[in-house]
Structures are given as C-alpha cells and as structure tokens.
Steps between C-alpha positions, in 0.01 A plus 500: 500500500356752259571552135418759238263474209493766232173543313389731225165675530305716265482864602141450609587205724800683647283801588252268667770327706646836598153618601447190717840550660441867567446686823123456480505119492615220730812406303819696562682374190416337168682188623265467798201526267635238257590259783149535642347427158711184473401385851131555423534312172658204683211496749240517224672221310488283811128569538436406138702180546285402800181573307621285209584218741152529651338483159708194420380341824139574402552356153638180649232460765726584793242677717459562871188550707692749715464871434789741470414626850520144634841455343624835631381419850675162498823665376491742795460222756 
C-alpha cells in the first residue's frame, strides 16, 4: 500500500530534484529519486547501527579471534 507525502522545498532544492529526475539521469520522476534517497538512508543507518554495536562489543571486551573473512565463509557454508 502506498501513501502520499507532501513536502515543501526551496527553489534551489526543487531545481536540483527536477534535474536529477530529468531525461539525462537515471530517475524518471522526482518520486523515484526521493524513494531512492530514503532507501539509501535506511541502508546507511543500518550500517551505522552495526558499527556502533561493534564498538560497544569492543568496549565490553567481546572480541573474536576470527576475521571478517572467516565469519563470512562460515555464513556461506
């Protein structure tokens, strides 16, 4: 289910969005561009959350002798 969200932009921001959603870019509409920005923000936020959890593990002495490659290999098995 989709819903609408109305936002107000400065003229400068609106021109930029229109430029990104123009014929010379990968986005066909301003909505596609905004949705993609939100998806990327969600991904980045997840990455930051994992980094913060890792730092918390380090601060509390929760360490592993395994490397990231070791962990990735065991996840694939």
